[in-house]
FIDREN-682079 format. One record per residue: x, y, z of N, C-alpha, C, O, CB in turn; residue in three letters. Coordinates in steps of 0.1 Angstrom, whole numbers, padded with zeros to 4 digits, always signed. Each point is the difference from the previous one (the first is absolute). Last residue first. Glycine has a CB too. Example, Ala and Ser with C-alpha at 12.3 -4.5 7.8 and 13.67 -1.06 7.14 Angstrom:
FIDREN-682079
+0128-0022+0071+0009+0011+0000-0008+0011+0008+0005+0011+0001+0007-0017-0023ser -0009-0051+0021-0009+0012+0000+0009+0012+0000+0010+0000+0007-0029-0012+0005ala 
//
This chain:
FIDREN-682079
+0027+0146-0215+0014+0000+0003+0002+0002+0015+0012+0000+0005-0007+0010-0027ala -0047-0010-0004+0003-0010+0009+0015-0001+0003+0004-0010+0007-0024-0002-0015glu +0001+0044-0023-0008+0001+0012+0004-0010+0011-0002+0002+0012-0016+0006-0027leu +0041-0006-0028+0002+0012+0008-0008+0000+0013+0005+0004+0010-0002+0008-0032glu -0007-0049-0007+0014+0001+0005+0002+0013+0008+0007-0001+0010+0001-0012-0030arg -0049+0007-0002+0001-0008+0012+0014+0000+0006+0002+0000+0012-0020-0015-0021leu +0010+0038-0032-0007+0006+0011+0002-0008+0013+0003+0006+0010-0020+0004-0026leu +0033-0029-0024+0008+0012+0004-0006+0007+0012+0008+0004+0009+0000-0002-0033glu -0032-0037+0005+0012-0005+0007+0009+0011+0005+0005-0001+0010-0007-0020-0024glu -0036+0032-0012-0004-0005+0013+0012-0005+0008+0001+0003+0012-0023-0009-0021leu +0028+0019-0036-0002+0012+0009-0004-0005+0014+0005+0006+0010-0013+0007-0030phe +0013-0046-0012+0013+0006+0003-0002+0012+0009+0008+0002+0009+0002-0010-0031asp -0049-0012+0005+0007-0009+0010+0013+0006+0004+0004-0001+0012-0016-0019-0022ser -0010+0042-0024-0007+0003+0013+0006-0010+0011+0001+0004+0012-0022+0004-0024tyr +0037-0014-0031+0004+0013+0004-0006+0003+0014+0006+0006+0009-0003+0002-0033glu -0015-0048+0001+0013-0001+0005+0004+0014+0006+0007+0000+0011-0001-0018-0028lys -0047+0018-0004+0000-0009+0011+0013-0001+0007+0002+0001+0012-0021-0014-0022ser +0016+0035-0031-0005+0008+0011-0001-0008+0013+0002+0006+0011-0015+0008-0028gln +0025-0035-0024+0010+0009+0005-0004+0008+0012+0008+0001+0009+0001+0000-0033lys -0033-0049+0016+0001+0013-0007+0012+0008+0006+0005-0002+0011-0029+0002-0016ser +0004-0043+0018+0012-0001-0008+0003+0014-0007+0010+0001-0007-0013-0026+0004asp -0037+0016+0030+0012-0002+0009+0013+0000-0008+0011+0002+0006-0025-0016+0008pro -0036+0032-0019+0011-0002-0010+0013-0002+0008+0009+0008+0000-0021+0006-0018ala -0030-0013+0041-0005+0001-0013+0011-0003-0010-0002-0008-0010-0014+0025+0017tyr +0025-0017+0040-0010-0011-0003-0004+0001-0015-0002-0011-0006-0006+0011+0029asp +0038+0032-0005+0006-0012+0002-0009-0012-0003+0005-0011-0004+0008+0022+0022phe -0028+0034-0021+0009-0003-0011+0006-0014+0002+0004-0006-0010+0001+0031+0006ile -0052-0018+0027+0014+0006+0001+0008-0003-0012-0004-0010-0007+0003+0009+0032ser -0053+0003-0030+0011-0008+0006+0013+0008+0002+0001+0011-0006-0011-0031-0005lys -0035+0028-0013-0001+0001+0014+0010-0010+0007-0004-0007+0010-0021+0013-0012arg +0019+0006-0046-0002-0014+0005-0002-0001+0015-0003-0010+0006+0016+0002-0025ala -0004+0049-0002-0012-0004-0005-0004-0014+0004-0011-0004+0002+0016+0018-0022leu +0037+0003+0033-0011+0008+0007-0013-0005-0005-0010-0002+0007+0025+0022-0004his +0023-0037-0024-0002-0006+0013-0011+0007+0008-0007-0006+0007+0032+0000-0007ser -0012+0024-0042-0007-0012-0002-0003-0007+0014-0010-0006+0002+0020+0003-0025glu +0018+0041+0021-0014+0003-0002-0009-0012-0002-0011+0000+0005+0019+0021-0016gly +0039-0029+0016-0006+0007+0012-0015+0003-0002-0008-0003+0009+0031+0012-0004ile +0002-0026-0042-0003-0010+0010-0006+0006+0013-0009-0006+0006+0028-0008-0015ala -0001+0038-0031-0015-0003+0001-0003-0010+0011-0012+0000+0004+0010+0004-0028val +0044+0032+0025-0004-0012-0007-0015-0003+0002-0005+0006+0010+0029-0015-0008gly +0025+0039+0017-0013+0001-0006-0004-0013-0008+0009-0007-0005-0006+0033+0003ala +0031-0028+0044-0001+0003-0014-0015+0003-0004-0009-0005+0006+0030-0008-0011ser +0007+0018+0053-0010-0008-0006-0003+0005-0014-0002+0012-0002-0009-0016+0025val +0056+0002+0015-0010+0009-0007-0010-0010-0007+0002-0012-0001+0015+0031-0003thr +0026-0018+0044-0010-0007-0008-0009+0010-0006-0004+0010+0006+0005-0030+0009ser +0031+0036+0014+0007-0005-0011-0010-0007-0010+0002+0000-0012+0019-0003+0026asp -0038+0043+0018+0003-0015+0000+0008-0004-0012-0003+0006-0011-0018-0010+0025phe +0022+0054+0008-0006-0008-0011+0004-0014+0001+0012-0004+0001-0013+0024-0016val -0004+0025+0050+0009-0011-0004-0008-0008-0011-0012-0002+0002+0024+0001+0021arg -0027+0051-0020+0000-0012+0008+0010-0010-0005+0004+0001-0011-0028+0003+0015phe +0024+0042-0020-0011+0000+0010+0000-0012+0009-0001+0002+0012-0012+0012-0028phe +0044-0009-0020+0002+0012+0008-0010+0001+0011+0002+0007+0010+0008+0004-0030gln -0012-0045-0013+0009-0003+0011+0004+0012+0008+0005-0002+0011+0004-0017-0024ser -0035+0022-0027-0008-0006+0011+0009-0003+0012-0005+0002+0011-0010-0012-0028val +0036+0026-0021-0008+0011+0006-0008-0006+0011-0001+0006+0011+0000+0006-0033val +0027-0041-0005+0008+0008+0009-0008+0011+0007+0004+0004+0012+0016-0009-0026pro -0043-0021-0018+0004-0008+0012+0009+0008+0009-0002-0001+0012+0000-0019-0026leu -0013+0037-0029-0009+0002+0011+0005-0007+0013-0002+0005+0011-0017-0003-0027ile +0041-0005-0027+0001+0014+0005-0008+0001+0013+0004+0007+0009-0002+0002-0032thr +0000-0049-0002+0013+0003+0005+0001+0013+0006+0008+0003+0009+0001-0018-0026lys -0049+0003-0004+0002-0009+0012+0014+0004+0006+0001+0001+0012-0016-0020-0022thr +0003+0040-0030-0007+0005+0011+0002-0008+0013+0002+0006+0010-0019+0002-0026leu +0036-0022-0025+0007+0011+0005-0007+0006+0012+0006+0004+0010+0003+0001-0033val -0013-0057+0012-0005+0012-0006+0008+0012+0007+0004-0001+0011-0027-0009-0016thr +0027-0039+0014+0009+0006-0010-0006+0012-0007+0005+0005-0010+0003-0027+0006lys -0044-0008+0030+0015+0000+0001+0006+0007-0012-0005+0000-0011+0004-0022+0023ala -0045+0029+0014+0004-0004-0014+0015+0002-0001+0006+0011-0001-0029-0003-0008lys -0015-0015+0052+0012+0005-0005+0002-0005-0015-0002-0011-0003+0012+0012+0026ile -0044-0003+0016-0004+0002-0014+0012+0005-0008-0001+0009-0008-0022-0004+0015gln +0032+0002+0044-0009-0009-0007-0002+0004-0014+0003+0011-0005-0014-0016+0027thr +0045+0012+0024-0003+0006-0013-0008-0011-0008+0005-0011-0001+0016+0025+0001val -0015-0003+0054+0000-0011-0010-0004+0006-0013-0012+0005-0002+0006-0022+0020leu +0028+0038+0030-0009+0002-0011+0002-0012-0009+0011-0004-0003-0010+0029+0005ala +0007-0025+0054+0005+0004-0013-0010+0002-0011-0012-0002+0003+0032-0011+0003gly -0021+0008+0044+0007-0012-0005+0006+0003-0013+0011-0004-0003-0026-0011+0016ala +0003+0049+0028-0003-0002-0015+0008-0012-0004+0013+0001-0001-0018+0024-0003val -0014-0016+0055+0011+0000-0009-0004-0002-0014-0010-0007-0003+0024-0003+0021glu -0032+0025+0036-0003-0003-0014+0012+0001-0009+0008+0009+0001-0031+0001+0003leu +0018-0001+0045+0006-0012-0005-0003-0004-0014+0005-0010-0005-0007+0003+0028asp -0015+0047+0001+0015+0001-0002+0006-0013-0005+0012+0000-0005-0012+0017+0023pro -0049+0006-0018+0005-0013-0001+0015-0001-0002+0005-0002-0012-0027-0005+0003asn -0002+0050+0017-0009-0011+0005+0006-0013+0001-0001-0007+0010-0017+0020-0020ile +0041+0029-0005-0010+0004+0010-0008-0011+0007-0004+0001+0011+0002+0019-0025arg +0038-0025-0020+0005+0009+0010-0010+0003+0011+0004+0001+0011+0010+0010-0029arg -0024-0039-0019+0011-0006+0007+0004+0009+0011+0004-0005+0011+0003-0007-0031lys -0039+0028-0009-0006-0010+0008+0011-0007+0009-0002-0003+0012-0016-0001-0029ile +0033+0035-0015-0008+0007+0010-0006-0010+0010+0000+0002+0012-0005+0016-0028ser +0028-0034-0022+0009+0006+0010-0007+0007+0011+0004-0001+0012+0013+0004-0030asn -0043-0021-0018+0007-0011+0008+0009+0006+0011+0000-0004+0011-0001-0011-0031ile -0018+0046-0010-0010-0006+0009+0006-0011+0009-0003+0000+0012-0015+0005-0029thr +0045+0014-0017-0003+0010+0011-0010-0006+0010+0002+0002+0012+0003+0017-0028thr +0004-0044-0023+0012+0000+0009-0002+0009+0012+0003-0003+0011+0011-0002-0031gln -0047+0005-0013+0000-0012+0007+0011-0001+0010-0001-0004+0011-0010-0007-0031leu +0010+0048-0009-0011+0000+0009-0001-0012+0009-0002+0001+0012-0010+0013-0028gly +0043-0013-0019+0004+0010+0010-0011+0000+0011+0004+0001+0012+0009+0012-0029thr -0020-0039-0022+0008-0006+0011+0005+0009+0010+0002-0004+0012+0005-0012-0029met -0034+0022-0025-0007+0000+0013+0009-0005+0011-0005-0001+0012-0016-0001-0023gly +0036+0003-0035-0005+0014+0003-0006+0001+0014+0002+0010+0007-0006-0007-0031asp +0021-0043+0000+0009+0006+0010-0005+0014+0004+0005+0005+0010+0014-0018-0019ile -0041-0014-0025+0001-0008+0012+0007+0007+0012-0002-0003+0011+0001-0017-0026ser -0002+0037-0030-0011+0004+0008-0001-0008+0013-0006+0004+0010-0007+0002-0030phe +0046-0016-0013+0002+0013+0005-0011+0004+0010+0003+0005+0011+0009+0002-0032lys +0001-0059+0014-0005+0011-0008+0001+0013+0007+0001+0001+0013-0017-0017-0024glu +0021-0035+0023+0012+0008-0005-0005+0010-0011+0004-0001-0011+0012-0019+0015ala -0046+0001+0039+0004-0002-0014+0012+0008-0004+0003+0010+0006-0027-0015-0012gln +0010-0014+0056+0001+0012-0009+0004-0005-0013+0008-0008-0002-0002+0023+0021ala -0020-0030+0037+0000-0004-0014+0001+0012-0009-0007+0010+0003-0005-0031+0002pro +0026+0014+0047-0006+0010-0009+0002-0005-0014+0010+0000-0006-0005+0019+0021val -0007-0036+0040+0005-0003-0013-0007+0009-0010-0012+0001+0001+0017-0025+0005val +0005+0022+0051-0007+0006-0011+0007-0006-0013+0012+0000-0001-0019+0021+0014val +0002-0034+0045+0007+0002-0013-0008+0005-0011-0013-0002+0000+0029-0016+0007his -0033+0011+0037+0014-0001+0004+0009+0004-0012+0011+0004+0001-0017-0022+0016thr -0048+0034-0008+0010-0008-0006+0014+0000+0007+0003+0009+0007-0015-0005-0029ala -0030+0023+0031+0000-0014+0005+0012-0008-0004+0003-0010+0007-0028+0011-0008ala +0018+0044-0014+0001+0000+0015+0001-0014+0006+0006-0002+0010-0019+0024-0010val +0006-0017-0047+0014+0004+0004+0002+0001+0015+0011-0003+0005-0009+0016-0026leu -0045-0022+0004+0009-0011-0004+0014+0003+0005+0007-0009+0005-0022+0003-0025ala -0018+0040+0024-0002-0011+0010+0010-0012-0003+0005-0005+0010-0029+0011-0008asn +0024+0029-0033+0005+0005+0013-0001-0011+0010+0009-0003+0008-0014+0027-0013ile -0016-0031-0035+0014-0002-0001+0007+0004+0012+0010-0006+0005-0012+0010-0030thr -0043+0003+0024+0002-0014+0000+0015-0003-0001+0005-0009+0006-0028+0005-0016phe +0006+0048+0007+0000-0004+0014+0003-0015+0001+0005-0005+0010-0021+0023-0004ile +0034+0003-0051-0012+0001+0008+0002-0004+0014+0011-0004+0004-0024+0000-0025ser +0041+0011-0024+0004+0001+0014-0012+0004+0009-0001+0010+0006+0024-0002-0014leu -0023-0040-0038-0001+0014+0005+0005+0001+0014+0002-0011+0007-0022+0015-0022ser +0005-0045-0012+0010+0008-0008-0001+0015+0004-0003+0008-0009+0002-0025-0010pro -0009-0025+0054-0006+0006-0011+0010+0009-0007+0010+0003+0006-0033-0003+0005pro +0039-0044+0016-0005+0013+0003-0007+0006-0013+0003-0005-0011+0016+0009+0028cys -0007-0054+0008-0002+0006-0014-0006+0014+0002-0012+0001+0004+0010-0024-0015asp +0031-0010+0046-0011+0010-0002+0001+0006-0014+0009+0006-0004-0009-0001+0029ile +0016-0052+0006+0003+0008-0012-0012+0010-0002-0011-0005-0001+0025-0014-0010ile +0010-0013+0051-0012+0007-0004+0004+0009-0011+0008+0009+0002-0018-0010+0022ile +0033-0046+0002+0000+0012-0008-0014+0006-0002-0009-0008-0002+0030-0001-0009tyr -0015-0027+0041+0014+0004-0002+0002+0013-0008+0009+0008+0003-0003-0033-0002asp -0049+0010+0032+0005+0001-0014+0015+0003+0001+0005+0007+0008-0027+0001-0016phe -0011-0013+0045+0002-0012-0006+0007+0001-0014+0001-0010-0007-0020+0001+0019asp +0000+0043+0021+0013-0006+0005+0005-0012-0008+0011-0005+0002-0018+0013+0020lys -0028+0040-0020+0003-0013-0007+0014-0005+0004+0010+0007+0000-0024+0001-0020leu -0006+0034+0035-0007-0011+0006+0003-0013-0007-0005-0011+0005-0013+0027+0000ala +0036+0025-0020+0006-0003+0012-0007-0012+0007+0006-0007+0008+0002+0031-0005his -0025-0002-0042+0010-0010-0003+0007-0005+0013+0005-0012+0000-0002+0021-0023leu -0034+0027+0025-0007-0012-0004+0010-0012-0002-0003-0011+0004-0015+0025-0015ala +0035+0030+0020-0007-0006+0012-0007-0013-0003+0000-0010+0008-0003+0033+0001asp +0023+0001-0045+0010-0005+0009-0006-0007+0013+0004-0011+0004+0011+0029-0012arg -0044+0003-0023+0006-0012-0005+0010-0006+0009+0000-0012+0003-0005+0020-0026leu -0013+0034+0034-0011-0010+0000+0006-0013-0004-0002-0011+0006-0015+0028-0011ile +0038+0028+0010+0004-0011+0008-0010-0012-0001+0003-0010+0007+0009+0026+0008tyr -0015+0030-0035+0012-0007-0005+0003-0013+0007+0009-0007-0006-0001+0030+0000pro -0047+0004+0020-0001-0006-0013+0013-0007-0005-0001-0011-0006-0016+0028+0001ala +0004+0010+0047+0004-0014+0000+0001-0007-0013+0004-0012-0001-0015+0011+0023asp -0003+0047-0017+0014-0001+0006+0004-0015+0000+0012-0002+0000-0016+0023+0013val -0030-0001-0049-0001-0006+0013+0014-0002+0005+0009-0005-0007-0031-0007+0002asn +0011+0027-0039-0001+0011+0010+0000-0005+0014+0001+0008+0009-0013+0005-0026gln +0012-0042-0021+0013+0006+0001+0000+0012+0010+0011+0003+0005-0006-0010-0028gly -0043-0020+0007+0005-0002+0014+0014+0005+0002+0006+0000+0011-0020-0020-0011met -0012+0020-0042-0001+0012+0008+0005-0002+0014+0002+0009+0008-0021-0003-0021ser +0016-0042-0019+0011+0008-0003+0000+0013+0010+0011+0005+0003-0011-0013-0027glu -0032-0031+0018+0006+0004+0013+0012+0009-0002+0008+0002+0010-0016-0023+0000val -0018+0002-0046-0008+0008+0008+0006+0005+0013-0005+0010+0005-0014-0022-0015glu +0038-0020-0021+0003+0014-0004-0009+0009+0008+0004+0012+0001+0002-0019-0024ala -0011-0040+0026+0011+0005+0008+0003+0014-0003+0005+0008+0009+0004-0031-0008leu -0041-0003-0025-0005+0008+0011+0011+0005+0009-0002+0009+0008-0019-0022-0008thr +0028-0018-0037-0001+0014-0003-0004+0009+0011+0003+0012+0000-0008-0020-0023ile +0030-0036+0037-0011+0002-0010-0001+0015-0002+0005+0008+0008-0017-0029-0001lys +0048-0022+0016-0005+0014-0001-0013+0000-0009-0003-0010-0006+0027+0020+0009ser +0005-0049+0030-0005+0005-0013-0005+0015+0001-0001+0005+0011-0005-0028-0017pro +0043-0013+0028-0009+0009+0006-0006+0009-0012+0007+0009-0004+0006-0009+0027ala +0009-0052-0023-0002+0013-0006-0009+0008+0009-0011-0005+0005+0014-0004-0028val +0034-0037+0023-0013+0005+0003-0001+0015-0005+0011+0006-0003-0012-0021+0024trp +0034-0034-0024-0003+0014-0005-0014+0003+0003-0010-0007-0003+0026+0005-0015leu +0007-0041+0025+0008+0010+0007-0003+0014-0005+0007+0009+0004+0011-0026-0001asn -0034-0020-0037+0005-0003+0014+0008+0012+0005+0009+0005-0007-0010-0030+0002lys -0036+0032-0032+0014-0002+0001+0004-0003+0015-0004+0008+0008+0008+0007-0028glu -0048-0004+0005+0003-0014-0004+0015-0003+0001+0004-0011-0001-0024+0012-0014asp -0003+0036+0047+0002-0002-0014+0003-0014-0003+0001-0008+0009+0007+0031-0012thr -0034+0008+0045+0009-0010-0004+0001+0000-0015-0009+0004-0007+0004-0018+0027glu -0008+0058+0010-0006-0012-0006+0012-0009-0004+0011+0004-0003-0031+0009-0006ile +0008+0032+0045+0009-0009-0007-0007-0012-0006-0008-0007+0006+0027+0015+0009ile -0040+0025+0014+0000+0003-0014+0009-0009-0009-0002-0002-0012-0003+0026+0018ala +0001-0025+0043-0013-0003-0005-0001+0003-0016-0009-0005-0006+0000+0010+0029glu +0049+0005+0003-0002-0014-0001-0013-0004-0006-0001-0011-0007+0015+0008+0027gln -0003+0048-0010+0004-0004-0013-0001-0015-0002-0002-0005-0011+0018+0024+0011ile -0048+0011+0032+0013-0007+0001+0004-0006-0014-0008-0006-0006+0004+0001+0030pro -0027+0049-0021-0002-0015+0000+0014-0006+0001+0009+0004-0007-0030-0003-0007thr +0005+0047+0013+0010-0006+0010-0002-0015+0001+0002-0006+0011-0002+0027+0002ser -0022+0010-0044-0008-0005+0011+0009-0007+0011-0005-0006+0009-0014+0003-0025gln +0036+0024-0026-0012+0008+0003-0007-0004+0013-0007+0008+0006+0004-0004-0030ser +0043-0026+0007+0003+0014+0001-0012+0008+0005+0001+0009+0007+0015-0012-0026phe -0019-0044+0012+0011+0002+0009+0002+0015+0002+0002+0004+0012+0009-0026-0019val -0041+0008-0026-0006-0002+0014+0011+0003+0011-0003+0005+0010-0014-0021-0020asn +0031+0017-0036-0010+0011+0003-0005-0001+0014-0001+0010+0007-0005-0009-0031tyr +0032-0036+0006+0008+0011+0007-0009+0013+0002+0004+0008+0009+0017-0018-0019met -0050-0032+0006+0012+0003-0007+0008+0010+0008-0004+0003+0012-0007-0008-0034thr -0036-0030+0022+0009+0008+0008+0013+0001-0008+0006-0010-0005-0017+0003+0027lys -0026-0015-0043-0007+0008+0011+0009+0009+0008-0004+0011+0003-0012-0030-0001glu +0018+0001-0055+0006-0001+0013-0007+0008+0010-0002+0012-0002+0024-0016-0009leu -0030+0001-0038-0006-0011+0008+0005-0002+0014-0004-0008+0008+0001-0003-0030asn +0020+0043-0011-0014+0004+0003-0007-0011+0008-0010+0003+0007+0010+0010-0028asp +0045-0019+0004-0001+0009+0012-0014+0003+0004-0003+0002+0012+0025+0008-0019pro -0003-0055-0015-0008+0012-0005-0002+0009+0012-0007-0003+0009-0005-0011-0027asn +0056-0019+0016-0015+0000+0003-0006+0012-0007+0007+0010-0004-0003-0021+0026ala +0043+0000-0028-0004-0011+0009-0015-0001+0002-0005-0011+0004+0027+0014+0007phe +0001+0031-0037+0007-0013-0004-0005-0012+0008+0001-0011-0005+0019+0025-0001leu -0034+0031+0014-0007-0006-0011+0006-0013-0005-0006-0008-0007-0002+0030+0001gly +0028+0007+0040-0011-0008+0005-0007-0008-0011-0003-0011+0002+0000+0028+0016thr +0036+0014-0030+0006-0011+0006-0011-0009+0005+0001-0013-0001+0019+0027+0008thr -0034+0026-0025+0005-0009-0011+0007-0012+0007-0002-0011-0006+0005+0030-0009asn -0028+0022+0034-0002-0014+0003+0005-0010-0010-0005-0011-0002-0014+0018+0016ala +0014+0044-0006-0003-0006-0013-0001-0015+0001-0006-0007-0008+0018+0025-0003gln +0001+0010+0048-0015-0001-0002-0003-0006-0014-0012-0005-0001+0009+0025+0016pro +0048-0030+0014-0004+0008-0011-0015-0002-0002-0005-0011-0002+0028+0009-0009asp +0006-0021+0042-0004+0014+0005-0004+0009-0011-0001+0012+0002+0017-0015+0017met -0007-0052-0005-0004+0008-0011-0005+0014+0005-0011+0001+0005+0005-0021-0019asp +0039-0022+0032-0010+0010+0004-0002+0009-0012+0009+0007-0005-0002-0008+0030val +0013-0051-0012+0000+0011-0011-0011+0009+0003-0012-0003+0000+0022-0013-0017leu +0021-0022+0046-0013+0007-0001+0002+0011-0010+0009+0008+0000-0016-0013+0024leu +0034-0045-0010-0001+0014-0006-0014+0005+0000-0009-0007-0004+0029+0001-0010thr +0018-0034+0032-0014+0004+0002-0001+0015-0003+0005+0008+0006-0008-0026+0012arg +0040-0016-0040-0002+0012+0009-0015+0003+0002-0007+0002-0010+0030+0007+0003lys +0000-0044-0022-0005-0003+0013+0000+0011+0010+0001-0002+0012+0007-0021-0017asp +0000+0025-0043+0012-0003+0008-0003-0003+0015+0009+0002+0008+0004+0013-0024arg -0046-0002-0015+0005-0012-0006+0013-0004+0007+0005-0011-0002-0015+0017-0020lys -0011+0034+0034-0008-0011+0005+0006-0013-0006-0001-0010+0007-0019+0025-0006ala +0040+0025-0015+0003-0003+0014-0008-0012+0005+0005-0008+0007-0001+0032-0003leu -0013-0009-0047+0014-0006+0001+0004-0003+0014+0006-0010+0002+0000+0023-0022gly -0047+0009+0011-0001-0014-0004+0014-0006+0001+0001-0012+0005-0019+0017-0021phe +0016+0041+0026-0008-0008+0009-0001-0015-0003+0002-0009+0008-0015+0030-0003ala +0033+0009-0036+0009-0001+0012-0007-0009+0011+0006-0008+0006+0004+0031-0011leu -0034-0013-0034+0010-0010-0002+0010-0001+0011+0005-0011+0003-0007+0015-0027asn -0032+0029+0026-0006-0013-0001+0011-0011-0001-0001-0010+0007-0019+0021-0019ile +0033+0035+0013-0005-0005+0013-0006-0014-0001+0003-0008+0009-0009+0032-0004ala +0022-0004-0045+0011-0003+0009-0006-0005+0014+0006-0010+0005+0009+0027-0016thr -0046-0002-0021+0007-0012-0005+0011-0004+0010+0001-0012+0003-0007+0018-0027thr -0014+0035+0032-0009-0011+0004+0006-0013-0005-0001-0010+0007-0019+0025-0008thr +0044+0023-0011-0001-0001+0014-0008-0012+0004+0004-0008+0009-0002+0033-0007lys +0014-0005-0046+0002-0014+0004-0002-0002+0015+0005-0010+0005+0010+0007-0024gly -0022+0045-0006+0014-0003+0002+0003-0015+0004+0012-0004+0002-0010+0028+0005glu -0044+0004-0016+0006-0007-0011+0014-0003+0002+0007-0003-0010-0023+0015-0004gly -0004+0030+0041-0006-0013-0004+0008-0006-0011+0008+0007-0007-0030+0001+0014gly +0041+0025+0033-0004+0000-0014-0006-0014-0003+0005-0010+0004+0012+0028-0010lys +0002-0008+0048-0012+0009-0001-0005+0001-0014-0011+0005-0003+0019+0008+0022gln +0015-0055+0008+0004+0010-0010-0012+0009-0003-0011-0005-0003+0029-0010-0007asn -0004-0032+0044-0006+0013-0003+0007+0008-0011+0012-0001-0002-0019+0001+0026thr +0002-0045+0012+0003+0001-0015-0006+0013-0005-0013+0000-0001+0014-0026-0002ile +0014+0006+0054-0009+0008-0008+0005+0001-0014+0012+0004-0002-0019+0010+0023ala +0014-0050+0022+0006+0006-0012-0010+0008-0008-0010-0006-0005+0027-0012+0004ile -0003-0007+0051-0012+0006-0007+0006+0009-0011+0007+0009+0002-0022-0009+0019ile +0030-0043+0014+0005+0010-0009-0012+0005-0008-0007-0008-0007+0030-0002+0006arg -0018-0015+0051-0007+0001-0013+0005+0011-0008+0000+0012+0004-0021-0022+0007thr +0044-0020+0029-0002+0013-0005-0007-0001-0014+0004-0007-0009+0017+0015+0021thr -0012-0038+0037-0004+0000-0014-0003+0014-0005-0007+0008+0006-0003-0031-0003lys +0044+0008+0037-0013+0006-0002-0003+0000-0015+0008+0005-0008-0006+0010+0029val +0035-0030+0016-0006-0007-0011-0014+0005-0002-0009-0006+0005+0024-0014-0001ile +0013+0035+0032+0005+0006-0012-0006-0007-0013+0000+0006-0011+0021-0001+0023leu -0030-0019+0033-0006+0013-0001+0005+0006-0014-0007+0009-0005+0007-0005+0030ala +0018-0045-0010-0014-0001-0004-0006+0013-0003-0008+0001-0010+0006-0022+0023val +0044+0020+0006+0001-0003-0014-0014-0002-0006-0003+0004-0011+0025-0015+0015tyr -0017+0019+0042+0004+0012-0007+0002-0002-0015+0000+0009-0008+0010-0001+0029tyr -0022-0043+0010-0011+0009-0003+0004+0012-0008-0008+0005-0008-0003-0013+0029tyr +0037-0039-0027-0002+0010+0011-0010+0010-0004-0002+0003-0012+0025-0006+0019pro -0027-0045-0030+0008+0012-0001-0002+0009+0012-0011+0000+0006+0009-0001-0031leu +0000-0054+0022-0009+0012+0000+0009+0012+0000+0010+0001+0007-0029-0013+0005met 
//
């Protein structure tokens, strides 16, 4: 039996990763979904939290309109998040779903407790190794909640000029939350998605992105497999396991895990 002072050090730490970019179309939801599936397939008990009122992540697993309790209830009625979580067909993967009604609670930004709702809700969960938060494409109260609750941030970004235009605002927001509310928040890095290799734009943009955030060595190529996997309501690992994008997301996951579990 270990001495009590060693036992006290063995504390399970749930890593909470916010997937965020204030611009849409950057591969944010795709990254959140495939990261969650990849973790589950590696026997990590994983919760995927959909904080986007568009509920695209939720739609992969269920019809949002048919769900009685979602993140809307957590935010508007203080419903325990455990009551909203649904099981998926993937072993080790659960989802805290969203629906369009979540947009109705945007005005809660004026409430002094509003930034802490998600953090307080997640504190009640003890059984997950990883919690992945899919944020909306804006710096809304839901993104603020995700950053307040998170231990780490991943920023998906295309290798395009418009992708970097909003990074200053995102970086400022992250730094402000880190300074004022969540000092333990860490930026794991930026994941460049939908990349077109050997283009002048790609070679030009990558160094610019690195001025804002660390850039993962792994990148995700442009291709039809990702879009097709969404239509099939599957992860890239299940829909096209031999595809280039499947290997790239797997490489990204391994790179992220090396950093987080070092």
